[in-house]
C-alpha positions in Angstrom: -139.7 37.5 27.4 -136.5 36.0 28.9 -134.3 37.6 31.6 -131.4 35.6 33.2 -132.8 32.5 31.6 -136.3 32.8 33.1 -139.6 33.9 31.6 -141.4 37.0 33.0 -144.1 34.8 34.4 -141.5 32.8 36.4 -140.1 36.0 37.8 -143.6 37.1 38.9 -144.1 33.8 40.8 -140.7 34.2 42.4 -141.4 37.8 43.4 -144.7 36.8 45.1 -142.8 34.2 47.2 -140.0 36.6 48.2 -142.4 39.4 49.3 -144.4 36.9 51.4 -141.2 35.7 53.2 -140.2 39.3 54.0 -143.7 40.0 55.5 -143.4 36.9 57.7 -140.0 38.0 58.9 -141.3 41.5 59.7 -144.2 40.0 61.6 -142.0 37.7 63.6 -139.7 40.6 64.5 -142.4 42.2 66.5 -142.9 39.1 68.6 -139.2 38.8 69.7 -138.8 40.2 73.2 -136.0 38.1 74.8 -133.4 35.4 74.1 -135.8 32.5 74.4 -138.1 34.1 71.8 -135.2 34.6 69.4 -133.3 31.3 69.9 -136.2 29.0 70.8 -139.3 30.7 69.3 -140.8 31.0 72.8 -141.4 27.2 72.9 -144.9 27.7 71.7 -145.2 25.5 68.5 -147.4 22.5 67.9 -146.9 19.1 66.2 -147.4 20.2 62.6 -145.2 23.3 62.8 -142.5 21.2 64.6 -142.7 18.5 61.9 -142.2 21.0 59.1 -139.5 22.8 61.1 -137.5 19.5 61.4 -138.2 18.8 57.7 -137.2 22.3 56.6 -134.2 22.8 58.8 -132.8 19.4 57.8 -133.7 19.6 54.1 -132.0 21.9 51.6 -131.7 21.9 47.8 -128.0 20.8 47.9 -129.3 17.5 49.2 -131.6 17.1 46.2 -128.6 18.0 44.1 -126.3 15.5 45.7 -128.8 12.7 45.5 -129.8 13.4 41.9 -126.1 13.8 41.0 -125.2 10.6 42.7 -128.0 8.7 41.1 -127.1 10.2 37.7 -123.5 8.9 38.1 -124.0 5.7 40.1 -127.5 4.6 39.7 -130.0 3.8 42.5 -127.1 3.4 45.0 -126.7 7.2 44.9 -129.7 7.3 47.2 -127.4 6.6 50.1 -126.0 10.1 50.0 -129.1 11.0 52.0 -130.4 7.6 53.1 -127.3 7.3 55.4 -129.6 8.8 58.1 -132.5 6.4 57.3 -131.5 3.8 59.9 -130.9 6.4 62.5 -134.4 7.9 62.2 -136.3 5.5 64.6 -133.8 6.6 67.3 -135.0 10.2 66.9 -138.2 9.1 68.6 -136.2 7.9 71.6 -133.7 10.8 71.9 -136.0 13.8 71.3 -137.5 14.0 74.8 -134.0 14.2 76.3 -133.4 17.4 74.4 -136.7 19.0 75.4 -136.2 17.9 79.1 -132.8 19.7 79.1 -134.7 23.0 79.1 -131.7 24.4 77.3 -131.3 27.1 74.7 -128.3 25.5 72.9 -126.5 22.1 72.8 -123.6 23.9 74.5 -125.9 24.2 77.6 -126.1 20.4 77.6 -122.3 20.1 77.8 -122.2 22.7 80.6 -124.8 20.9 82.6 -123.3 17.4 82.0 -119.6 18.1 82.1 -118.1 21.6 82.6 -117.6 25.1 81.1 -114.5 24.0 79.1 -116.4 21.3 77.2 -119.3 23.7 76.7 -116.9 26.2 75.1 -115.4 23.5 73.0 -118.8 22.6 71.7 -119.7 26.2 71.1 -116.7 26.7 68.8 -117.3 23.3 67.2 -121.0 24.0 66.7 -120.3 27.4 65.1 -117.9 25.8 62.7 -120.6 23.2 61.8 -123.1 26.0 61.2 -120.6 27.7 58.8 -119.9 24.5 57.0 -123.6 23.5 56.7 -124.6 26.9 55.4 -121.7 27.0 53.0 -122.6 23.5 51.7 -126.2 24.4 51.2 -125.4 27.6 49.4 -122.9 25.8 47.1 -125.3 23.1 46.1 -128.1 25.5 45.5 -125.9 27.7 43.3 -125.1 24.7 41.1 -128.7 23.9 40.8 -129.7 27.5 40.0 -127.1 27.7 37.3 -128.6 24.6 35.7 -132.1 25.8 36.2 -131.4 29.0 34.3 -129.2 27.2 31.7 -126.3 29.3 32.7 -128.2 32.6 32.5 -127.6 33.3 36.2 -124.2 32.6 37.6 -124.1 30.6 40.8 -122.4 33.3 42.7 -125.2 35.9 42.0 -127.9 33.4 43.1 -126.0 32.6 46.3 -125.7 36.3 47.2 -129.4 36.9 46.6 -130.5 34.0 48.7 -128.2 35.0 51.5 -129.6 38.5 51.7 -133.1 37.1 51.9 -132.6 34.6 54.8 -130.4 37.1 56.7 -133.2 39.6 56.6 -136.0 37.5 58.0 -133.8 35.2 60.1 -132.0 38.0 61.9 -135.2 39.9 62.4 -137.4 37.1 63.8 -135.0 34.5 65.0 -136.1 30.9 65.4 -139.8 31.9 65.4 -139.4 33.3 61.9 -137.5 30.2 60.9 -140.2 27.9 62.2 -143.1 29.8 60.6 -141.4 30.2 57.3 -140.3 26.5 57.4 -144.0 25.6 57.6 -144.6 27.4 54.3 -141.2 26.5 52.8 -141.7 22.8 53.8 -144.8 22.6 51.6 -142.9 24.3 48.8 -140.0 21.9 49.3 -142.3 18.9 48.9 -143.6 20.5 45.7 -140.0 21.1 44.6 -139.2 17.4 45.3 -142.1 15.9 43.3 -143.0 18.6 40.7 -140.3 17.5 38.2 -140.6 13.7 38.6 -143.7 12.9 36.4 -142.4 15.2 33.7 -138.9 13.8 33.5 -140.3 10.2 33.5 -142.5 11.2 30.6 -139.7 12.7 28.6 -137.4 9.7 29.4 -140.0 7.4 28.0 -140.2 9.5 24.8 -136.4 9.6 24.4 -135.9 5.9 24.9 -139.1 4.9 23.0 -141.0 3.2 25.8 -144.5 3.6 27.1 -143.5 4.6 30.7 -140.5 6.1 32.5 -140.0 3.0 34.5 -139.7 1.0 31.3 -137.2 3.5 30.1 -135.0 2.7 33.2 -135.2 -1.0 32.5 -134.3 -0.3 28.8 -131.3 1.7 29.9 -130.1 -1.4 31.8 -130.2 -3.6 28.7 -128.8 -0.9 26.5 -125.7 -0.1 28.6 -125.3 -3.6 30.2 -125.5 -2.1 33.7 -127.6 -4.6 35.7 -126.5 -2.9 38.9 -127.8 0.5 37.9 -131.0 -0.2 39.9 -129.3 -1.9 42.8 -129.0 -0.3 46.2 -125.3 -1.3 46.3 -122.6 -0.1 43.9 -120.7 -3.0 42.5 -116.9 -3.1 42.1 -117.2 -3.1 38.4 -119.4 0.0 38.3 -117.3 1.7 41.0 -114.1 1.3 39.0 -115.8 2.7 35.9 -116.9 5.7 37.9 -113.8 6.1 39.9 -115.8 6.0 43.1 -116.1 4.2 46.4 -117.8 0.8 46.6 -121.3 1.1 48.1 -121.6 -2.2 50.0 -123.6 -3.3 53.1 -120.6 -2.5 55.2 -120.4 1.0 53.7 -124.1 1.5 54.5 -123.7 0.3 58.1 -120.8 2.6 58.7 -122.7 5.6 57.2 -125.7 4.8 59.4 -123.6 4.6 62.6 -121.8 7.8 61.7 -125.2 9.5 61.0 -126.7 8.4 64.4 -123.5 9.3 66.2 -123.4 12.8 64.8 -127.0 13.9 64.4 -127.4 14.6 68.1 -124.7 17.3 68.1 -125.7 19.1 65.0 -126.3 22.6 66.3 -129.9 23.0 65.1 -131.2 19.8 66.7 -131.7 21.3 70.1 -134.2 23.8 68.5 -135.8 21.1 66.4 -136.6 19.1 69.5 -137.1 21.9 72.0 -139.1 24.7 70.4 -142.5 22.8 70.9 -145.0 23.2 73.7 -144.1 19.8 75.2 -141.7 17.0 74.6 -144.2 15.1 72.4 -144.2 17.9 69.9 -140.4 17.6 69.6 -140.6 13.8 69.4 -143.3 13.8 66.7 -141.7 16.6 64.7 -138.1 15.3 64.8 -139.1 11.8 63.7 -141.9 12.4 61.2 -140.3 15.5 59.7 -137.3 13.4 58.8 -139.4 10.6 57.5 -141.0 13.1 55.2 -137.5 14.0 54.0 -136.8 10.3 53.3 -139.8 10.1 50.9 -138.6 13.2 49.1 -135.2 11.5 48.8 -136.9 8.8 46.7 -138.2 11.4 44.3 -134.8 13.1 44.0 -133.2 9.7 43.2 -135.6 8.7 40.5 -135.4 12.2 38.9 -131.6 11.6 38.7 -132.2 8.1 37.2 -134.6 9.5 34.6 -132.0 12.1 33.6 -129.6 9.3 32.6 -132.0 8.4 29.8 -132.8 12.0 28.9 -129.2 13.2 28.6 -127.1 10.1 27.9 -129.2 8.2 25.3 -127.3 8.5 22.0 -128.8 11.0 19.7 -131.0 12.7 22.3 -132.2 16.2 21.5 -131.5 17.4 25.0 -127.7 17.4 24.6 -126.1 20.1 22.5 -122.5 19.7 21.3 -121.5 22.2 24.0 -123.3 20.0 26.6 -121.5 16.9 25.4 -118.1 18.7 25.6 -119.0 19.8 29.2 -120.0 16.3 30.2 -116.9 14.8 28.7 -114.5 17.4 30.3 -116.2 17.5 33.8 -118.9 14.8 34.3 -119.1 15.7 38.0 -120.0 19.3 37.4 -122.6 18.3 34.7 -124.1 15.8 37.2 -124.4 18.5 39.9 -126.5 20.7 37.5 -128.6 17.9 36.1 -131.6 18.5 38.4 -131.8 22.2 37.5 -131.0 21.5 33.8 -133.9 19.0 33.6 -136.3 21.6 35.1 -135.1 24.3 32.6 -135.4 22.0 29.6 -138.8 20.3 30.5 -141.0 22.5 32.7 -141.5 25.4 30.2 -142.9 22.9 27.7 -145.7 22.1 30.2 -146.7 25.6 31.4 -145.2 29.0 32.0 -144.6 29.7 35.7 -143.6 26.2 36.6 -139.9 27.0 36.6 -140.7 30.0 38.8 -142.6 27.8 41.2 -139.6 25.3 41.2 -137.2 28.3 41.7 -139.3 29.5 44.7 -139.4 26.0 46.1 -135.6 25.8 45.7 -135.1 29.1 47.5 -137.5 27.8 50.2 -135.4 24.6 50.7 -132.1 26.5 50.9 -133.3 29.3 53.1 -135.2 27.1 55.5 -131.9 25.3 56.3 -129.7 28.4 56.3 -131.9 30.5 58.5 -132.0 27.8 61.2 -128.2 27.3 61.1 -127.6 31.0 61.3 -129.8 31.4 64.3 -128.4 28.4 66.3 -124.9 29.4 65.4 -125.4 32.9 66.7 -127.1 31.5 69.8 -124.0 29.4 70.6 -121.8 32.5 70.3 -124.1 34.9 72.2 -125.3 32.6 75.0 -122.2 30.4 75.6 -119.3 32.6 74.7 -120.2 36.3 74.7 -122.5 36.3 77.6 -120.5 33.8 79.7 -117.0 35.4 79.2 -117.4 39.0 78.1 -120.7 40.7 79.1 -122.6 38.6 81.6 -124.9 41.4 83.0 -126.3 43.1 79.9 -130.0 43.6 78.9 -131.9 41.1 76.9 -132.1 43.5 74.0 -128.3 43.9 74.0 -127.9 40.1 73.6 -130.5 40.0 70.9 -128.5 42.4 68.8 -125.3 40.6 69.5 -127.0 37.4 68.3 -128.1 39.2 65.1 -124.6 40.5 64.4 -123.0 37.2 65.1 -125.4 35.5 62.7 -124.3 37.9 60.0 -120.7 37.2 60.6 -121.3 33.4 60.5 -122.9 33.8 57.1 -120.0 35.8 55.8 -117.6 33.0 56.8 -120.0 30.5 55.1 -119.9 32.5 51.9 -116.1 32.4 51.9 -116.1 28.6 52.7 -118.4 27.7 49.8 -115.9 29.1 47.3 -113.5 26.3 48.3 -115.9 23.5 47.5 -115.5 21.4 44.3 -118.7 19.3 44.0 -121.7 18.3 46.1 -120.6 14.7 46.6 -117.2 15.8 47.9 -118.9 18.3 50.3 -121.3 15.7 51.7 -118.6 12.9 52.1 -115.8 15.1 53.4 -117.5 17.5 55.7 -121.2 17.3 56.3 -121.2 13.6 57.1 -117.9 13.6 59.2 -117.8 16.7 61.3 -120.7 16.0 63.7 -119.2 12.6 64.7 -116.3 14.4 66.4 -118.4 15.3 69.5 -121.1 12.7 69.0 -119.2 10.2 71.2 -119.2 12.6 74.1 -123.0 13.2 73.8 -124.0 9.5 73.8 -121.7 8.5 76.6 -122.8 11.6 78.5 -126.4 10.5 78.7 -125.7 6.8 79.4 -122.5 6.5 81.5 -121.8 8.6 84.6 -118.1 7.9 84.5 -117.4 9.7 81.3 -115.4 12.8 82.3 -114.7 16.3 80.9 -111.1 15.1 80.0 -112.7 12.2 78.1 -114.8 14.7 76.1 -111.7 16.6 75.1 -109.7 13.5 74.3 -112.4 11.8 72.2 -113.0 15.0 70.3 -109.4 15.6 69.5 -108.5 12.0 68.8 -111.5 11.6 66.5 -110.7 14.8 64.6 -107.0 13.9 64.3 -107.8 10.3 63.1 -110.2 11.8 60.5 -107.6 14.2 59.3 -104.8 11.6 59.0 -107.1 9.2 57.1 -108.8 11.8 55.0 -109.9 11.0 51.5 -109.2 13.5 48.7 -109.7 13.4 45.0 -107.8 12.5 43.0 -105.1 11.9 45.6 -105.3 11.7 49.4 -105.6 9.7 52.6 -102.5 8.8 54.5 -100.5 10.4 51.7 -100.0 14.2 51.6 -99.4 14.3 55.4 -96.4 11.9 55.4 -93.0 11.5 53.6 -92.9 9.4 50.5 -91.4 6.3 52.3 -94.2 6.4 54.9 -96.8 6.5 52.1 -95.2 3.5 50.4 -95.2 1.6 53.7 -98.9 2.3 54.3 -99.7 1.1 50.8 -97.7 -2.1 51.3 -98.7 -3.0 54.9 -102.3 -1.8 55.5 -104.8 -4.5 54.3 -105.6 -4.0 50.7 -109.4 -4.2 51.4 -109.0 -0.8 53.3 -107.3 1.0 50.5 -107.8 2.2 47.0 -104.2 2.0 45.8 -102.7 3.8 42.8 -99.8 2.1 41.0 -97.1 3.5 38.8 -95.9 1.9 35.5 -93.5 -0.3 37.5 -96.3 -1.7 39.7 -95.3 0.3 42.8 -97.8 1.8 45.2 -97.5 5.6 44.8 -100.8 6.5 46.5 -103.0 4.8 49.1 -106.4 6.3 49.5 -108.3 5.1 52.6 -111.8 3.7 51.7 -114.5 5.8 53.4 -116.2 3.1 55.6 -112.8 2.0 57.0 -111.9 5.6 57.6 -115.1 6.1 59.5 -114.5 2.9 61.5 -111.0 4.1 62.4 -111.8 7.6 63.5 -115.0 6.7 65.4 -113.4 3.8 67.2 -110.3 5.7 68.0 -112.3 8.6 69.6 -114.6 6.2 71.6 -111.7 4.1 73.0 -109.6 7.1 73.8 -112.4 8.8 75.6 -113.3 5.8 77.6 -109.7 5.1 78.7 -109.1 8.7 79.7 -112.4 8.9 81.6 -111.4 5.8 83.6 -108.2 7.5 84.8 -109.4 11.1 85.3 -111.7 12.9 87.6 -115.4 12.5 86.7 -118.1 15.2 87.0 -119.2 15.7 90.6 -121.9 13.4 91.9 -124.1 16.4 92.9 -123.9 17.8 89.3 -124.6 14.3 87.8 -127.6 13.8 90.0 -129.1 17.1 88.9 -128.4 16.4 85.3 -130.0 12.9 85.2 -132.9 14.1 87.3 -133.3 16.9 84.7 -133.5 14.6 81.7 -135.7 12.1 83.5 -138.3 14.8 84.5 -141.1 15.2 81.9 -142.0 18.6 80.7 -145.2 20.0 82.1 -147.3 22.0 79.6 -146.9 25.7 80.1 -144.0 25.4 82.5 -141.6 28.3 82.8 -137.9 28.0 83.2 -135.9 31.2 83.8 -132.4 29.7 83.5 -131.3 27.0 81.0 -130.9 23.5 82.3 -132.9 24.0 85.5 -136.1 22.5 86.8 -139.2 24.6 87.1 -141.0 25.2 90.4 -143.2 22.2 91.3 -141.9 19.9 88.5 -143.5 16.7 87.6 -142.2 13.5 89.3 -139.0 12.1 87.6 -139.2 8.8 85.8 -137.6 6.0 87.8 -136.1 2.7 86.8 -133.2 1.7 84.7 -133.0 -0.9 82.0 -129.7 -2.3 83.3 -129.2 -2.1 87.1 -125.6 -1.0 87.2 -124.4 2.0 89.3 -122.8 4.0 86.6 -125.1 3.1 83.7 -128.0 5.4 83.0 -130.2 3.7 80.4 -133.8 4.3 81.4 -136.5 1.7 81.2 -138.5 2.3 78.0 -142.1 3.6 78.3 -145.0 2.2 76.3 -145.1 5.4 74.2 -141.4 5.3 73.6 -141.2 1.6 72.7 -144.4 1.7 70.6 -143.2 4.7 68.6 -139.7 3.1 68.1 -141.2 -0.1 66.7 -143.6 1.9 64.5 -140.7 4.0 63.2 -138.9 0.8 62.1 -142.0 -0.3 60.3 -141.8 3.0 58.4 -138.1 2.4 57.6 -139.1 -1.0 56.1 -141.9 0.6 54.1 -139.5 3.1 52.6 -136.9 0.5 51.6 -139.8 -1.7 50.1 -141.2 1.2 48.2 -137.8 2.1 46.8 -137.1 -1.4 45.6 -140.7 -1.7 44.2 -140.3 1.4 42.1 -136.8 0.4 40.9 -138.2 -2.9 39.6 -141.4 -1.5 38.2 -142.1 -2.3 34.6 
């Protein structure tokens, strides 16, 4: 019995999951009594919950879609659509205690304590915008996957609306506590979702190609299609030209990694990821190892996409109908976006009834665990840092709770509208999700390391970074330096900017008619421009007062005492622990603390895990 492309057993499995999530949201609602309960979950969670919260809040199904889609189109190099944060992960161990020691509710509180109210308001608006974009991106990618999972039986828009209703119900009811508790359950389901399909697609790939194992099928694909770089971590110029995509070179990876590290600290949910634990160690452990867990899932998504190359593109395969072939030829990007869900729909029912329902539930878990966290932190930015500060500073805690719930609903409405403007998951990741956090990341990193960085520097670096990003923006099929200037300026850019920085388009006469900026050079330009502009302006403008800076740096150097109570964000409790003393570089305006044994040991250990992940990826790529 089929309904919307799924068997009755699959719908039963899905219903059990949805009922359970509603019960959790209702239970969490009864525990919310004030703003700290709603926006920080009462800071009462341990290491395991914090690990799964970091994993769940930062992992959604559109990431699996983007990685599988990228791998299907570009080979193993598609893994960098999520591995761009791999090199930044060891730094999470170092930076997480700073967030917890802030004793803040939102990242906007950080900018208020370090700079001034104007920069806090700037971040609040910016953080709300990021929440809208991230929710919209997650919903868009999941909709594409569900359409493939149901073989078109359920339109993406219907699936998106259903998911939205669910995470609004429990997220608005229980706040961050509901998000953390559900993320523990949903994190387990997301891991199942990441690895459930892999052994089956490898088995089918082996059958289609005629090899004994899926790994041998990948090697056979290389010989069949003469694509020796398909299992390389870089995308060669030859393959990039065939695919009409950006070169993935070591320089590309380096710039992605710098951008990821620069921007991760100002993503709006990171304050909760690092600060909702009992002590700073819970945040440090959860932030680092929750994200390493995601890196291992990324490997599974990548090899699922690679196996789908053999399943769907091998000549004569039974898994491609004439309609599928026509869709692939007319819009290969849209086909690639649905390939993860399509493989599940085609393969899992042959194994057992209910597996598609389990994957569907895991998919919903992945998307809702991200969206609920983004909704709560976005509403927190509006309620705590805009509404309470400028409109109603003396209302009751319950009043602010309801304002937060309503604000969260409005944020989601805007996210629903935004996702209708997206074209494909790779475009969403490259154009928005990867770039936006870098706009204010410069101000955060200078803020915790250099006393001289001023509020005017924050505004300057943010606006210059955003303007540089806009002016060098990459579009498909036309873009960068082009649509924003007259024709003669476009020609001048194409003729005078170094060729290595551009993907030029020529007319029949050999003239440059288009000059698309390559992504790594675009990132280099807008990040460098923002940093230089912020530093220069800070040197010639009034810095934050010495008294305020002394308080700020004492705050982030004072370890969190278990069970301490802080009534006002960014203030020290009564009888705080002694502040850590000593700087790595003894210069008056530099504030880089001397590393502790725990910090340095964890940092080195995290780099060992990075090496293990790269080694494992290469080992699997060359297996067989």
